[in-house]
VOPAGU-2260 file (C-alpha; in pm, 1 decimal, decimal comma):
REM VOPAGU-2260
SITE   aa  ch    i         X         Y         Z
SITE  MET   A    0   15631,9    2642,7     173,6
SITE  PRO   A    1   15270,1    2567,3     295,3
SITE  GLN   A    2   15181,6    2932,7     225,9
SITE  LEU   A    3   15315,8    2907,3    -131,2
SITE  PHE   A    4   15116,7    2588,5    -190,6
SITE  LEU   A    5   14800,4    2759,2     -55,6
SITE  LEU   A    6   14863,1    3062,9    -277,3
SITE  LEU   A    7   14904,0    2843,4    -582,9
SITE  MET   A    8   14589,5    2656,7    -506,2
SITE  LEU   A    9   14389,6    2976,9    -474,3
SITE  ILE   A   10   14529,2    3110,2    -800,7
SITE  ALA   A   11   14438,8    2781,3    -979,3
SITE  ALA   A   12   14091,9    2796,4    -831,5
SITE  GLY   A   13   14046,9    3146,4    -962,8
SITE  PHE   A   14   14146,4    3041,2   -1312,4
SITE  THR   A   15   13909,4    2747,5   -1299,2
SITE  THR   A   16   13621,0    2968,1   -1198,1
SITE  ALA   A   17   13698,8    3228,1   -1457,4
SITE  GLY   A   18   13706,5    2966,1   -1731,7
SITE  ALA   A   19   13381,5    2806,6   -1616,5
SITE  THR   A   20   13193,9    3136,1   -1613,8
SITE  GLU   A   21   13285,3    3259,5   -1966,1
SITE  TYR   A   22   12960,8    3104,2   -2091,2
SITE  SER   A   23   12618,0    2995,0   -1973,5
SITE  GLN   A   24   12420,9    2678,1   -2034,9
SITE  SER   A   25   12114,2    2698,1   -2260,4
SITE  LEU   A   26   11774,4    2780,4   -2108,0
SITE  ARG   A   27   11629,8    2501,3   -2318,8
SITE  PRO   A   28   11652,9    2225,1   -2045,8
SITE  SER   A   29   11460,8    2441,8   -1796,9
SITE  CYS   A   30   11191,3    2537,2   -2057,6
SITE  PHE   A   31   11020,0    2207,5   -2129,2
SITE  ASP   A   32   10659,8    2313,7   -2077,6
SITE  ASP   A   33   10678,8    2650,4   -2254,5
SITE  PRO   A   34   10759,1    2759,8   -2608,5
SITE  PHE   A   35   11132,4    2806,1   -2646,7
SITE  LEU   A   36   11303,6    3030,9   -2903,4
SITE  SER   A   37   11676,0    3066,9   -2967,2
SITE  VAL   A   38   11845,2    3311,1   -3212,4
SITE  SER   A   39   12214,2    3226,5   -3228,3
SITE  VAL   A   40   12532,5    3291,0   -3426,8
SITE  SER   A   41   12813,8    3042,9   -3431,1
SITE  ALA   A   42   13129,7    2949,7   -3615,8
SITE  PRO   A   43   13060,5    2698,6   -3896,3
SITE  ARG   A   44   13185,4    2411,8   -3670,9
SITE  HIS   A   45   13039,1    2552,5   -3343,4
SITE  ASP   A   46   13391,2    2526,4   -3195,8
SITE  SER   A   47   13438,6    2891,1   -3095,7
SITE  PHE   A   48   13243,5    3200,0   -3005,2
SITE  VAL   A   49   13223,0    3445,9   -3297,3
SITE  ASN   A   50   13281,9    3819,4   -3262,8
SITE  ILE   A   51   12919,8    3914,9   -3318,3
SITE  GLU   A   52   12666,5    4087,5   -3101,6
SITE  LEU   A   53   12295,2    4002,4   -3126,4
SITE  GLY   A   54   11983,5    4195,2   -3037,4
SITE  LEU   A   55   11624,3    4071,4   -3065,5
SITE  VAL   A   56   11294,8    4254,8   -3061,6
SITE  ASP   A   57   10970,3    4050,4   -3002,7
SITE  PRO   A   58   10625,5    4104,3   -3150,6
SITE  ASP   A   59   10540,0    4331,2   -2849,1
SITE  GLY   A   60   10840,5    4554,5   -2903,6
SITE  ARG   A   61   11032,1    4417,6   -2603,9
SITE  SER   A   62   11403,5    4352,2   -2650,3
SITE  ALA   A   63   11692,7    4136,4   -2530,7
SITE  GLY   A   64   12063,3    4119,2   -2620,4
SITE  SER   A   65   12313,4    4373,4   -2724,9
SITE  GLY   A   66   12185,1    4726,4   -2753,1
SITE  HIS   A   67   11884,4    4637,4   -2537,4
SITE  ARG   A   68   11664,3    4934,1   -2470,3
SITE  GLY   A   69   11317,5    4969,5   -2312,3
SITE  HIS   A   70   11122,5    4671,7   -2186,9
SITE  SER   A   71   11296,9    4338,9   -2157,5
SITE  ILE   A   72   11169,2    4017,9   -2304,9
SITE  PRO   A   73   11068,6    3814,4   -1996,7
SITE  ARG   A   74   11254,7    3492,4   -1916,6
SITE  SER   A   75   11529,9    3560,5   -2169,2
SITE  GLN   A   76   11908,2    3544,1   -2157,3
SITE  TYR   A   77   12180,8    3680,2   -2382,6
SITE  GLY   A   78   12545,2    3591,0   -2419,4
SITE  LYS   A   79   12784,3    3313,0   -2491,3
SITE  VAL   A   80   12601,0    2981,1   -2453,5
SITE  VAL   A   81   12694,4    2619,6   -2463,3
SITE  GLU   A   82   12396,5    2439,9   -2616,9
SITE  ILE   A   83   12506,7    2084,0   -2521,5
SITE  PRO   A   84   12670,5    2086,8   -2176,2
SITE  SER   A   85   12825,2    1741,4   -2227,7
SITE  HIS   A   86   12990,7    1871,8   -2553,2
SITE  PRO   A   87   13100,3    2231,2   -2472,2
SITE  VAL   A   88   13380,8    2228,0   -2724,3
SITE  MET   A   89   13141,9    2167,6   -3018,7
SITE  SER   A   90   12829,4    2360,4   -2919,7
SITE  LYS   A   91   12944,4    2719,5   -2869,9
SITE  VAL   A   92   12710,3    3004,3   -2980,9
SITE  VAL   A   93   12629,6    3361,0   -2902,2
SITE  ALA   A   94   12254,9    3357,0   -2838,1
SITE  VAL   A   95   11942,1    3524,2   -2731,5
SITE  GLU   A   96   11719,7    3262,9   -2576,7
SITE  ILE   A   97   11356,5    3298,4   -2465,8
SITE  CYS   A   98   11158,3    3063,8   -2247,5
SITE  GLY   A   99   10784,9    3127,0   -2301,5
SITE  ALA   A  100   10838,1    3285,3   -2646,8
SITE  MET   A  101   10526,3    3429,6   -2806,6
SITE  PRO   A  102   10433,6    3378,5   -3172,6
SITE  GLY   A  103   10468,3    3660,6   -3420,6
SITE  ALA   A  104   10721,7    3864,7   -3616,8
SITE  TYR   A  105   11071,1    3921,4   -3467,5
SITE  LEU   A  106   11358,9    4156,2   -3566,0
SITE  ILE   A  107   11718,8    4037,4   -3528,0
SITE  SER   A  108   12008,8    4286,3   -3510,5
SITE  VAL   A  109   12344,7    4137,6   -3592,8
SITE  SER   A  110   12652,8    4348,8   -3526,6
SITE  GLU   A  111   12949,8    4194,8   -3716,0
SITE  HIS   A  112   13310,9    4270,1   -3622,1
SITE  GLY   A  113   13560,1    4122,4   -3870,9
SITE  ASN   A  114   13566,8    3914,2   -4188,2
SITE  PHE   A  115   13469,2    3551,1   -4138,3
SITE  ASP   A  116   13201,6    3299,9   -4212,2
SITE  TYR   A  117   12929,2    3233,4   -3955,2
SITE  ARG   A  118   12584,9    3072,2   -3920,2
SITE  LEU   A  119   12273,8    3252,1   -3807,2
SITE  SER   A  120   12012,0    3008,4   -3672,9
SITE  VAL   A  121   11662,4    3046,3   -3538,7
SITE  THR   A  122   11547,4    2748,2   -3336,9
SITE  GLY   A  123   11194,0    2704,0   -3196,6
SITE  ASP   A  124   11027,5    2438,9   -2976,1
SITE  ASP   A  125   10658,1    2437,3   -2889,6
SITE  GLY   A  126   10727,1    2314,4   -2533,9
SITE  THR   A  127   10537,1    1985,2   -2569,5
SITE  GLY   A  128   10835,2    1760,9   -2569,2
SITE  SER   A  129   10759,5    1611,7   -2909,6
SITE  ASN   A  130   11026,4    1616,5   -3185,1
SITE  GLN   A  131   10754,8    1734,5   -3420,9
SITE  GLY   A  132   10731,1    2058,3   -3231,3
SITE  ASN   A  133   11089,9    2162,2   -3320,0
SITE  GLU   A  134   11227,3    2359,2   -3606,9
SITE  THR   A  135   11553,4    2526,4   -3698,2
SITE  GLN   A  136   11614,7    2767,2   -3981,2
SITE  PRO   A  137   11984,0    2831,0   -4037,5
SITE  VAL   A  138   12153,1    3059,3   -4291,4
SITE  ASN   A  139   12521,1    3072,4   -4370,5
SITE  LEU   A  140   12660,7    3421,6   -4387,7
SITE  HIS   A  141   12990,0    3619,8   -4418,6
SITE  ALA   A  142   13078,7    3900,8   -4185,8
SITE  ASP   A  143   13193,6    4198,7   -4382,4
SITE  GLY   A  144   13398,7    4422,9   -4156,9
SITE  ASP   A  145   13226,9    4637,4   -3901,1
SITE  ARG   A  146   12853,7    4653,4   -3993,2
SITE  MET   A  147   12509,9    4597,2   -3850,8
SITE  CYS   A  148   12248,2    4385,9   -4029,1
SITE  HIS   A  149   11881,9    4330,7   -3967,8
SITE  PHE   A  150   11704,4    3999,8   -4034,1
SITE  ARG   A  151   11336,9    3924,3   -3970,7
SITE  PHE   A  152   11140,8    3606,7   -3913,9
SITE  ASN   A  153   10794,2    3488,2   -3813,3
SITE  PHE   A  154   10752,7    3237,0   -3526,2
SITE  ARG   A  155   10427,9    3032,2   -3534,1
SITE  MET   A  156   10286,8    2744,3   -3331,9
SITE  ALA   A  157    9986,0    2533,9   -3409,7
SITE  LYS   A  158    9877,5    2180,5   -3331,5
SITE  GLY   A  159   10206,9    2071,4   -3178,8
SITE  ARG   A  160   10418,2    2208,7   -3458,7
SITE  VAL   A  161   10649,2    2509,2   -3484,4
SITE  ALA   A  162   10703,2    2704,9   -3806,3
SITE  ILE   A  163   10985,2    2954,5   -3855,5
SITE  GLN   A  164   10973,1    3155,3   -4177,5
SITE  TRP   A  165   11228,0    3422,7   -4283,7
SITE  LEU   A  166   11072,8    3761,4   -4386,2
SITE  ASP   A  167   11186,7    4039,2   -4608,1
SITE  SER   A  168   11244,6    4399,4   -4505,8
SITE  THR   A  169   10876,7    4472,9   -4541,8
SITE  GLY   A  170   10762,8    4181,1   -4330,6
SITE  HIS   A  171   10652,2    3951,0   -4618,7
SITE  PRO   A  172   10759,7    3588,3   -4626,8
SITE  LEU   A  173   11051,9    3492,1   -4843,6
SITE  ALA   A  174   10986,3    3245,0   -5128,7
SITE  PHE   A  175   11050,6    2882,9   -5056,3
SITE  ALA   A  176   11428,6    2811,2   -5028,5
SITE  GLU   A  177   11509,0    3182,6   -5043,9
SITE  ARG   A  178   11746,1    3279,2   -4772,9
SITE  PRO   A  179   11764,8    3618,4   -4601,0
SITE  THR   A  180   12049,5    3851,3   -4674,0
SITE  CYS   A  181   12193,0    4140,1   -4462,9
SITE  GLU   A  182   11974,3    4447,3   -4450,3
SITE  PRO   A  183   12251,7    4697,9   -4368,9
SITE  VAL   A  184   12174,8    4940,6   -4089,2
SITE  PRO   A  185   12346,9    5280,0   -4106,1
SITE  ARG   A  186   12560,0    5344,5   -3801,5
SITE  ALA   A  187   12450,3    5647,9   -3595,5
């Protein structure tokens, strides 16, 4: 009987470990003195991880996330992230996060798998610890089967403020209140 009890304890410990490692905590708490950038996708209520893969290319052509090729973006992470550790049930995202993000134009690749609503958000923080240095630009979207979309944005920092601006396919800023739409990418 003691062996059975020990076996059950080991199995339970394995399940606890597996559940705890299905996601990471955000890099944001460890990135207070540097600019922070997060590109994330979430369910509308942030209560589940969506079936989407993300890729990100920075202004220097380095990449992170799904389909990553070439040089990596330093101090970045990709995967399932819980943004608020004290509220993991309501802060689930799939994200590419960068500590020490550089200003400039970024390219997002979103690989959708299924038909569902989701939110794409770009969040920036200037690293000074002031609330004025934060900005989030969300856009509500609908996954349309199995497709890949590109989105572009510009990340700027000046005088303790962050500015995130969506760009069109040619790299020009979208008009005020205009939201980006999927730029379909043909599958190879």
